[in-house]
Every structure is written in C-alpha cells, then in structure tokens.
C-alpha positions as CSV (number, residue, x, y, z in Angstrom):
1,M,-36.6,11.3,-4.0
2,Q,-35.8,11.3,-0.3
3,A,-32.9,9.3,1.3
4,R,-32.1,7.9,4.6
5,I,-28.6,7.3,5.9
6,R,-27.3,4.9,8.5
7,R,-23.8,5.0,10.0
8,R,-22.4,2.1,12.0
9,S,-20.9,3.3,15.2
10,A,-17.1,3.7,15.1
11,A,-16.8,3.2,18.9
12,I,-18.5,-0.2,18.6
13,V,-16.5,-1.1,15.6
14,G,-13.3,-0.3,17.5
15,A,-14.4,-2.9,20.1
16,A,-15.4,-5.3,17.3
17,V,-11.9,-5.2,15.9
18,A,-10.6,-6.7,19.1
19,V,-13.3,-9.3,18.9
20,I,-12.3,-10.3,15.3
21,S,-8.9,-11.5,16.5
22,A,-10.7,-13.8,18.9
23,G,-12.8,-15.2,16.0
24,A,-16.2,-14.1,17.3
25,A,-19.0,-12.6,15.1
26,T,-19.1,-8.8,15.0
27,I,-22.1,-6.9,16.3
28,I,-22.1,-3.3,15.0
29,A,-24.5,-0.5,15.8
30,A,-26.1,1.6,13.0
31,Q,-27.3,5.2,13.5
32,G,-30.2,6.0,11.2
33,A,-31.5,9.2,9.5
34,N,-35.2,9.1,8.8
35,A,-36.7,10.5,5.6
36,A,-39.6,9.9,3.3
37,A,-39.7,6.8,1.2
38,G,-37.1,6.7,-1.6
39,C,-33.8,5.1,-0.7
40,E,-31.4,4.3,2.1
41,V,-27.7,4.8,2.1
42,E,-25.7,2.6,4.5
43,Y,-22.2,3.8,5.4
44,T,-20.3,1.0,7.2
45,I,-17.0,1.4,9.0
46,V,-15.3,-1.9,8.1
47,K,-12.1,-1.2,10.1
48,D,-10.8,1.5,12.4
49,W,-7.1,1.5,13.4
50,G,-7.1,4.8,15.2
51,S,-5.1,6.9,12.7
52,G,-7.3,5.8,9.8
53,F,-10.3,3.7,8.7
54,Q,-12.0,1.8,5.9
55,A,-15.6,2.2,4.9
56,D,-18.1,0.7,2.5
57,V,-21.2,2.4,1.1
58,A,-24.4,0.7,-0.1
59,I,-27.7,2.0,-1.5
60,T,-31.1,0.4,-1.0
61,A,-33.6,1.8,-3.5
62,D,-37.4,2.0,-3.1
63,E,-37.6,3.5,-6.6
64,P,-35.1,2.8,-9.4
65,I,-31.9,4.9,-9.4
66,D,-30.0,5.5,-12.7
67,G,-26.8,7.2,-11.7
68,W,-25.9,8.6,-8.2
69,T,-23.8,11.3,-6.6
70,L,-23.5,11.0,-2.8
71,E,-22.3,13.8,-0.5
72,W,-21.8,14.2,3.2
73,D,-19.8,16.1,5.9
74,F,-17.4,14.2,8.1
75,S,-17.7,15.3,11.8
76,G,-14.0,14.6,12.4
77,A,-10.8,15.5,10.7
78,V,-10.4,13.3,7.6
79,S,-7.8,13.4,4.8
80,G,-6.2,11.2,2.2
81,I,-9.4,9.5,1.0
82,S,-8.8,6.8,-1.6
83,A,-12.1,5.5,-3.1
84,W,-12.7,2.6,-5.5
85,N,-15.6,2.0,-8.0
86,V,-16.2,5.7,-8.4
87,S,-15.6,8.0,-11.4
88,E,-15.1,11.1,-9.4
89,Q,-14.3,11.9,-5.7
90,S,-13.4,15.0,-3.9
91,L,-12.9,16.2,-0.3
92,N,-13.3,20.0,0.2
93,G,-12.8,20.7,3.9
94,S,-15.1,18.2,5.6
95,R,-17.5,17.8,2.5
96,F,-17.0,14.5,0.6
97,T,-18.5,13.8,-2.8
98,A,-18.4,10.7,-4.9
99,S,-20.1,9.7,-8.2
100,D,-20.8,6.3,-9.7
101,A,-18.4,4.7,-12.1
102,G,-21.1,4.0,-14.8
103,W,-21.4,0.3,-14.4
104,N,-22.5,0.6,-10.8
105,G,-24.8,3.6,-11.3
106,S,-28.1,1.7,-11.5
107,V,-29.9,0.4,-8.4
108,A,-33.2,-1.4,-9.0
109,S,-36.3,-1.0,-7.0
110,G,-36.0,-3.0,-3.7
111,E,-32.3,-3.8,-4.4
112,T,-29.5,-3.2,-1.9
113,R,-26.2,-2.6,-3.8
114,E,-22.8,-2.0,-2.3
115,V,-21.6,0.8,-4.6
116,F,-18.2,1.8,-3.5
117,G,-15.7,1.8,-0.6
118,F,-12.7,3.9,0.5
119,T,-9.9,4.2,3.0
120,A,-9.0,7.5,4.7
121,N,-6.7,9.0,7.3
122,G,-8.2,10.5,10.4
123,T,-11.1,9.8,12.7
124,A,-14.0,7.6,11.7
125,G,-16.5,9.9,13.4
126,D,-20.1,10.7,12.4
127,I,-21.3,12.0,9.1
128,T,-23.9,14.8,8.7
129,G,-25.7,16.7,5.9
130,A,-25.8,13.6,3.6
131,T,-27.5,13.9,0.2
132,V,-28.2,11.5,-2.6
133,N,-28.4,13.3,-6.0
134,G,-28.8,16.6,-4.1
135,V,-31.6,15.4,-1.9
136,P,-30.8,16.0,1.9
137,C,-31.3,13.3,4.5
138,G,-32.8,13.8,8.0
139,E,-31.6,12.2,11.3
140,G,-33.2,9.5,13.3
141,D,-32.7,6.6,15.7
142,G,-30.2,3.8,15.4
143,E,-30.6,0.0,15.1
144,Q,-28.4,-3.1,15.5
145,T,-27.2,-5.4,12.7
146,T,-25.1,-8.5,12.8
147,E,-22.3,-9.2,10.3
148,P,-20.8,-12.6,9.5
149,E,-17.5,-13.6,11.0
150,P,-14.6,-12.2,8.9
151,T,-11.9,-14.3,7.4
152,E,-9.3,-15.2,9.9
153,P,-5.6,-14.3,9.3
154,A,-3.2,-17.1,8.5
155,Q,-2.8,-19.7,11.3
156,D,0.6,-18.5,12.3
157,G,-0.5,-14.9,12.7
158,T,0.3,-11.9,10.5
159,P,3.9,-11.3,9.4
160,V,4.4,-8.5,11.9
161,E,3.0,-10.7,14.7
162,E,5.4,-13.4,13.7
163,H,8.5,-11.3,13.2
164,G,8.0,-8.0,15.1
165,K,10.5,-5.2,14.6
166,L,13.3,-6.0,12.1
167,H,16.9,-5.1,12.3
168,V,20.1,-5.6,10.3
169,C,22.3,-8.4,11.6
170,G,25.7,-8.5,9.8
171,A,24.9,-8.8,6.1
172,A,21.3,-10.1,6.7
173,M,18.0,-9.1,8.1
174,C,16.8,-10.5,11.4
175,D,13.5,-10.3,13.3
176,E,12.7,-9.4,16.9
177,Q,13.9,-12.9,18.1
178,N,17.2,-12.3,16.2
179,A,16.3,-15.1,13.7
180,P,17.1,-14.5,10.1
181,V,14.1,-13.4,8.0
182,Q,13.5,-13.1,4.3
183,L,10.4,-11.0,3.4
184,Q,8.7,-11.6,0.1
185,G,6.1,-9.4,-1.5
186,V,5.3,-7.0,-4.4
187,S,5.8,-3.4,-5.3
188,S,3.1,-1.0,-6.5
189,M,3.2,0.8,-9.8
190,W,4.2,4.4,-9.6
191,L,1.2,5.6,-7.5
192,H,0.2,8.4,-9.9
193,W,0.2,6.0,-12.9
194,Q,-1.8,3.1,-11.3
195,S,-4.9,2.1,-13.3
196,Q,-6.7,1.8,-9.9
197,P,-5.5,2.4,-6.3
198,Y,-4.5,-1.3,-5.7
199,A,-1.7,-0.3,-3.3
200,Q,-4.0,1.8,-1.2
201,N,-6.7,-0.9,-0.7
202,L,-6.8,-2.7,2.6
203,Q,-8.9,-5.6,1.4
204,A,-6.5,-6.2,-1.4
205,L,-3.6,-6.2,1.0
206,E,-5.3,-8.7,3.3
207,W,-6.2,-10.8,0.3
208,M,-2.6,-10.9,-0.9
209,R,-1.4,-11.7,2.7
210,D,-3.8,-14.6,3.0
211,N,-3.7,-16.0,-0.6
212,W,-0.2,-15.1,-1.8
213,N,1.6,-15.3,1.5
214,L,2.7,-11.7,0.9
215,E,4.6,-10.2,3.8
216,V,5.6,-6.8,2.5
217,L,4.2,-4.2,0.1
218,R,6.4,-1.6,-1.4
219,V,4.6,1.7,-2.1
220,A,6.3,3.4,-5.0
221,M,5.4,7.1,-4.7
222,G,6.5,8.7,-8.0
223,V,8.4,12.0,-7.3
224,E,9.4,13.7,-10.6
225,P,7.0,13.0,-13.4
226,E,4.1,15.4,-14.1
227,G,1.2,14.9,-11.7
228,S,3.4,13.1,-9.1
229,Y,4.8,14.2,-5.7
230,L,6.5,17.4,-6.7
231,D,3.4,18.6,-8.4
232,D,1.0,17.6,-5.6
233,P,2.9,16.7,-2.4
234,D,-0.1,16.8,0.0
235,R,-2.1,14.3,-2.1
236,W,0.6,11.8,-2.7
237,K,1.9,11.9,0.9
238,S,-1.6,11.3,2.0
239,E,-1.9,8.2,-0.3
240,V,1.3,6.9,1.2
241,E,-0.1,7.4,4.7
242,T,-3.2,5.3,3.6
243,A,-0.9,2.5,2.7
244,I,1.0,2.7,6.0
245,N,-2.2,2.6,7.9
246,N,-3.4,-0.3,5.9
247,A,-0.2,-2.2,6.6
248,A,-0.5,-1.5,10.3
249,A,-4.1,-2.9,10.2
250,A,-3.2,-6.0,8.1
251,G,0.0,-6.8,10.0
252,T,2.3,-6.6,7.0
253,Y,5.5,-4.7,6.4
254,V,5.4,-1.6,4.1
255,I,8.3,0.0,2.2
256,V,7.9,3.8,1.7
257,D,9.7,4.3,-1.6
258,F,10.7,7.9,-2.8
259,H,10.4,6.6,-6.3
260,A,12.8,8.9,-8.2
261,H,15.8,8.8,-10.6
262,E,17.2,12.2,-9.6
263,A,16.2,12.4,-5.9
264,H,19.6,14.1,-5.1
265,T,18.3,17.2,-6.9
266,H,15.3,17.3,-4.6
267,Q,17.1,16.7,-1.3
268,A,15.2,19.4,0.6
269,E,11.9,17.9,-0.4
270,A,13.0,14.4,0.5
271,V,14.3,15.5,3.9
272,A,11.0,17.2,4.6
273,F,9.0,14.2,3.4
274,F,10.8,11.6,5.4
275,S,11.2,13.7,8.5
276,D,7.5,14.3,8.7
277,L,6.5,10.6,8.1
278,A,9.3,9.3,10.5
279,E,8.0,11.6,13.2
280,R,4.4,10.3,12.9
281,Y,5.0,6.7,11.9
282,G,8.5,5.8,13.0
283,H,7.2,4.2,16.1
284,L,5.5,1.4,14.1
285,P,7.5,-1.8,13.9
286,N,6.5,-2.5,10.2
287,V,7.7,0.6,8.4
288,I,10.8,0.4,6.1
289,W,12.1,3.6,4.5
290,E,13.5,3.7,0.9
291,P,14.8,7.2,0.2
292,Y,16.0,6.8,-3.4
293,N,14.6,4.2,-5.8
294,E,17.1,4.2,-8.7
295,P,19.9,6.7,-9.0
296,L,21.1,6.9,-12.6
297,Q,24.8,6.7,-13.6
298,V,26.1,9.2,-11.1
299,S,28.9,9.0,-8.5
300,W,28.1,7.1,-5.3
301,S,30.6,8.9,-3.1
302,D,30.1,12.4,-4.5
303,T,26.4,12.4,-5.2
304,V,24.3,9.5,-3.9
305,K,26.0,8.9,-0.5
306,P,25.7,12.6,0.6
307,Y,22.0,12.6,-0.2
308,H,21.5,9.4,1.8
309,E,23.4,10.9,4.7
310,A,21.1,13.9,4.8
311,V,17.9,11.9,4.5
312,V,19.0,9.2,7.0
313,A,19.9,11.9,9.5
314,A,16.3,13.4,9.1
315,I,14.8,10.0,9.6
316,R,17.0,9.1,12.6
317,E,16.0,12.3,14.4
318,H,12.5,10.8,14.9
319,D,13.0,7.1,14.2
320,P,16.2,5.7,15.6
321,D,15.9,2.1,14.5
322,N,13.6,1.2,11.6
323,I,15.4,-0.2,8.5
324,V,16.4,2.3,5.8
325,V,17.2,0.8,2.3
326,L,19.7,2.9,0.3
327,G,19.5,3.1,-3.5
328,T,22.7,2.6,-5.4
329,P,23.9,4.0,-8.8
330,S,23.1,2.7,-12.3
331,W,19.5,1.8,-11.5
332,S,20.4,0.3,-8.1
333,Q,23.0,-2.2,-9.4
334,E,26.4,-0.8,-8.1
335,V,26.1,-2.3,-4.6
336,D,29.7,-3.4,-4.9
337,V,30.8,0.3,-5.3
338,A,28.7,1.3,-2.3
339,A,30.4,-1.5,-0.3
340,G,33.7,0.4,-0.7
341,D,32.4,3.5,0.9
342,P,29.3,2.7,3.0
343,V,27.0,5.2,4.8
344,A,27.7,5.2,8.6
345,G,24.9,4.1,10.8
346,T,22.8,1.2,12.0
347,N,20.0,-0.8,10.4
348,L,21.0,0.3,6.9
349,M,20.5,-1.9,3.9
350,Y,21.4,-1.4,0.2
351,T,19.1,-1.6,-2.9
352,L,19.7,-4.2,-5.6
353,H,17.4,-4.3,-8.7
354,F,17.4,-6.9,-11.4
355,Y,15.3,-7.9,-14.5
356,S,16.1,-11.5,-15.5
357,C,16.1,-11.1,-19.3
358,T,18.8,-8.3,-18.9
359,H,20.7,-9.0,-15.7
360,T,22.4,-12.4,-15.2
361,G,25.2,-13.9,-13.2
362,W,27.5,-10.9,-13.5
363,L,25.2,-8.8,-11.4
364,R,24.9,-11.6,-8.8
365,D,28.7,-11.6,-8.7
366,N,28.7,-7.9,-7.9
367,A,26.1,-8.5,-5.2
368,D,28.2,-11.3,-3.7
369,T,31.2,-8.9,-3.6
370,A,29.0,-6.4,-1.6
371,M,27.8,-9.0,0.8
372,D,31.3,-10.3,1.4
373,A,32.3,-6.7,2.3
374,G,29.4,-6.7,4.9
375,L,26.6,-5.0,3.1
376,A,23.0,-6.1,3.7
377,L,21.0,-6.2,0.5
378,F,17.3,-5.8,-0.2
379,V,15.9,-6.4,-3.7
380,T,13.1,-3.9,-3.6
381,E,12.3,-4.3,-7.3
382,W,12.7,-7.2,-9.8
383,G,11.0,-8.8,-12.8
384,A,11.3,-11.9,-14.9
385,S,11.5,-9.6,-17.9
386,A,13.8,-7.2,-19.7
387,A,14.9,-4.1,-17.8
388,D,12.1,-2.0,-19.5
389,G,9.5,-3.9,-17.4
390,G,8.6,-6.3,-20.2
391,V,7.0,-4.1,-22.8
392,D,7.4,-6.9,-25.3
393,G,5.5,-9.3,-23.0
394,Q,8.3,-11.7,-22.8
395,V,9.5,-13.5,-19.6
396,C,12.8,-15.3,-18.8
397,L,11.8,-17.7,-16.1
398,D,14.9,-19.9,-16.1
399,E,17.1,-17.0,-15.2
400,A,14.5,-15.6,-12.8
401,Q,14.6,-19.0,-11.0
402,L,18.4,-18.6,-10.6
403,W,17.8,-15.2,-9.1
404,T,15.1,-16.3,-6.7
405,D,17.1,-19.3,-5.6
406,W,20.1,-17.0,-5.0
407,M,18.0,-14.7,-2.9
408,A,16.6,-17.6,-0.9
409,A,20.1,-19.0,-0.3
410,N,21.3,-15.6,0.9
411,G,18.2,-14.6,2.9
412,I,17.6,-11.5,0.7
413,S,14.2,-10.0,1.0
414,W,12.4,-8.8,-2.2
415,T,9.4,-7.1,-3.7
416,A,8.5,-7.9,-7.3
417,W,7.4,-5.3,-9.8
418,K,4.4,-4.5,-10.1
419,L,0.8,-4.5,-8.8
420,D,-1.1,-3.2,-11.7
421,V,-3.1,-4.0,-14.8
422,G,-1.5,-3.9,-18.3
423,P,0.2,-5.8,-21.1
424,D,3.8,-5.5,-19.7
425,S,5.0,-8.8,-18.5
426,T,5.7,-7.4,-15.1
427,N,2.1,-6.2,-14.6
428,L,0.7,-8.8,-12.2
429,L,-2.9,-8.3,-13.1
430,S,-5.1,-8.5,-16.3
431,E,-7.9,-6.3,-17.3
432,G,-11.0,-6.4,-15.1
433,A,-9.0,-7.2,-11.9
434,P,-11.1,-5.7,-9.0
435,V,-9.3,-3.3,-6.7
436,T,-10.2,-5.4,-3.6
437,G,-8.3,-8.6,-4.4
438,G,-9.7,-12.0,-5.5
439,W,-7.4,-12.2,-8.5
440,D,-7.1,-15.9,-9.1
441,N,-8.6,-15.4,-12.6
442,H,-6.7,-12.2,-13.3
443,L,-3.1,-13.1,-13.3
444,Q,-0.8,-12.4,-16.3
445,G,2.8,-12.0,-17.2
446,H,5.3,-13.2,-14.6
447,A,2.6,-13.2,-11.9
448,P,2.2,-17.0,-11.5
449,F,6.0,-17.3,-11.1
450,V,6.2,-14.5,-8.5
451,I,3.3,-15.9,-6.5
452,E,4.9,-19.4,-6.6
453,Q,8.1,-17.9,-5.1
454,M,6.2,-16.4,-2.1
455,D,6.4,-19.6,-0.1
C-alpha cells in the first residue's frame, strides 16, 4: 500500500488565526505528497500560537485499512507532544510515531476518517519522510481547501481579553482595570494519573470556556509519586508547557501547580522548575504560579515559609508581577497561621482548600481571620465531597452551597477538583468522555453543581 500526505501551510494558518477573530471563514493551503493509489494522510494545523500548535490527522483509504501506525519527521524543533485517540506515541529526535487506539484502527475503502490529534510545543513546520504502516510517501504539489467558520468565543471576549493582567489589591484580586475579579474554573487530576490528557487538550479548554464559562484551569503536575515529575522532569514540564500554550491560545488563565505534599524537601528542583518557566512564560498575562499544593502538618514559619521565599525569589528574578499562590500547612487550611507571619512581596495570595463533607464553618472562620489580617486567598482546590475526594461517591451539596456563596461574597477565586473520569464524586466526567470536550452527557458526581456555580 502506498500513501500520500498533505500538510496545511503553517504560514497561512498563522494568518488565518487572525481572520478567525474577525469571524471570517478560514482558507488554508495544503501541500501534497504524491504516491501510488492506496491512501491519503491529511495533517492539519488547527492552531498555531508561535510557541506551540495543535494538529489533527485524518486518513482517506482507497483500500481498507485494519490498524495503522503513522510516522514522520518534523522539520522544526518540536517537543512535548500530547496526542489523543492513540494507543502509543513517541518522539525520538524529530521522528514522531503514533498507533491507533483499537476502536479507530479501521478505515473503510473510500472513507475519510479523522484518527487522532495532538498539541505540541515548538514550530509547526513541514513534515517529511512520512510513512503509513511502514510504507513511505513521496512529495508533490499543494492544493487549497476551505474550512467552515470556527465557533466564535463568548460575546464579551475571552477571560484574558476581559480582565487582562491580574494583581492583588488588598485582600482581593483585581484585573487590569483595577476592578475586583473572581475567577472560576476547574483543576486537572494529577497529570501522571489522568485517564486521558484532558488538561492538555486545547479543544477541551475552549469547550469549557464557551460552555461552562470556565475562566481558569489549574494544571496539577504531580511531583513525588512514581512516574511523576521527579522521575521524568522533561516530560512533565513539557506537558505543563502544552497547557500554558493552550491557555494563551484560548484566552484563559492557567495555574501552574507544583502538586506536592513535601515540596520543601525538593526545594532545589522547585526553584529550577519555576525559574525556567518564569523566564520563558512570565511575560504572559494569564499565568498564575502555585509552588506548593498542600503542605502536610509542618511548621509554617520554620518549613513552608522559607521554601516559599526561595521559590518566589526565583520566580521574581524573571517575572516581577504575575500572581503567586502560596500553599499553607495542614493540606492548605492554616491560612490564619500564615496571616501571622506572611511572606514579604507583592502579588502574593494564599491557598485555601476545602471539601464540604469534611470542612464546615470552622474553616471559613479561620479564612475570615486571615482576610481580616490582610491576606488574599485563592481556593485552588475544593470538592462537594469528603476530604478523600469522594471515594464513597457521596456529595454534600448544602454545605458546598454555603462555601460557594461565601467565596462569591468575598470575591475568592476557585478551581474545583477534578477534570477526569472515575467513580469518585469529585471526578467531573463519566466513562466514555472524549478528550476534546462535548461532555453534556458525561457529567457525574459534583459536576452539575460545579458547572452551575461558574456563572
């Protein structure tokens, strides 16, 4: 079997992105690669935001295909590929390989089937040396295709277009116009434990923005467990970069969460991680840094505060003004303790976490004490469940409503736990939820309540 590959020009797509915002149809060029009859592989650059891009891949078969493996070389420097609807993917140097997920392995004679997509960091340049099931493709002339007009963003613009760069104003958060702002969104699962890369998918992010009114996504990069950041730092930092690039493209805010319970024992790694990302992404108006998810029952002044001082200094060397949210002891509940000995600096907020079946008015009282002392709070994780995330499947919606009313009254921004599939009552999605969004029929647990609160 021979194959032919077409690639839609990144240069023209770049121009088309500007056209999208004006509401016009997108005209995109396609470079072809001629080969004998067999099949055609179409590689489409969906979006290109300079530091990264999203692509879709489709196969048209002249003869039936039962299982496929696609390979090609990227002409530019590409890293951090996150693909969906594949069983295997790899990037060795410039050579990319992906195999079908089983259910999408068959392409009937004469059928065109979109088989997978991905996001990547780097330049959306040309691809060469493409093969389908080991059969190489030749090169040929290009052609023009027309795509339908994409879905427009919300009428008032994206969250970042509306609010711009954020800052701390007293014990609250304000936008670029110095107006108080309360961001509402969701948190990912620990990235290395996700059932699918929901947090790294641009289409899913845009869908949540337009259908859930999501304004902020928290990217919970697991640090300590086996297979997470400390075991594979290049991979997981690259996945975080994909999420940052997606947020820049979608016009949403993104929280970069060093998701750890003992981060103070990995201070050197945290300093290196945040220093590097702040240097490369600190100029963006939509990035929020969260250096320590949930310290355990350790001393604020002797253990957690010195860690924060070191990491904040590393961030501020490159990023002088984006908000940094500081975790507090006892699973980010002791905000009142932190208020007695705060970290020096500007645009610093403090993390408060609650789960409504476990945490009630006493924790809101502690938070009120912290705010009265001048601390600005950000609830970067919460659930309408027990503190274990709802492994029993139960929800406590009356208490959760008290919490969300309290956050609204105090202008406290939040991201709810968690964007993943599973039986826990804090998993927002049910089995079969596609990675690209469209989840109206895939909500479970506290998801309907969370979405209702994103007004």
